[in-house]
C-alpha positions, 0 to 999 in steps of 0.5 A: 279679355278686352284688347288694350288700345295703344293709348291705354297701354301707354297710360298703364306703362306710365302708371307703373313707371310713376309707381316705381319713381314714387317708391324709389323717391320715398325710400319705400318698398313695393311690399310697403306700398302693397301693404298700405293699400291692402285693407281688406280682411284677407291680408296679403291680397289686393282686391280690385277695389284696393288696386283701383284705389291705389291707381286713382291715388297715384295716377288720375288719368287712368280710367276704371277700365284701364285699371281693370285691364292692368289688374287682369294682367297682374292677376295671372291665376284669375283669382280676382286678387293680386298676391304679393310674391 
């Protein structure tokens, strides 16, 4: 796994803060946001492509590499998907 720079870490932290604010401001739930971006055939799992699309919609300043690092951090079981638990 690639080591994350301080700048990348800060961008990712800001992304997750922005995501939380968007969810709260719009009266949504994390489950709803997850489901809105879960468009593949395997429901209940976000692929990297779906996660990347979500990241790009929420934060234009996060690079593909940074999105991949965030995805890898969340994908603890290394299944190449994120499950909602």
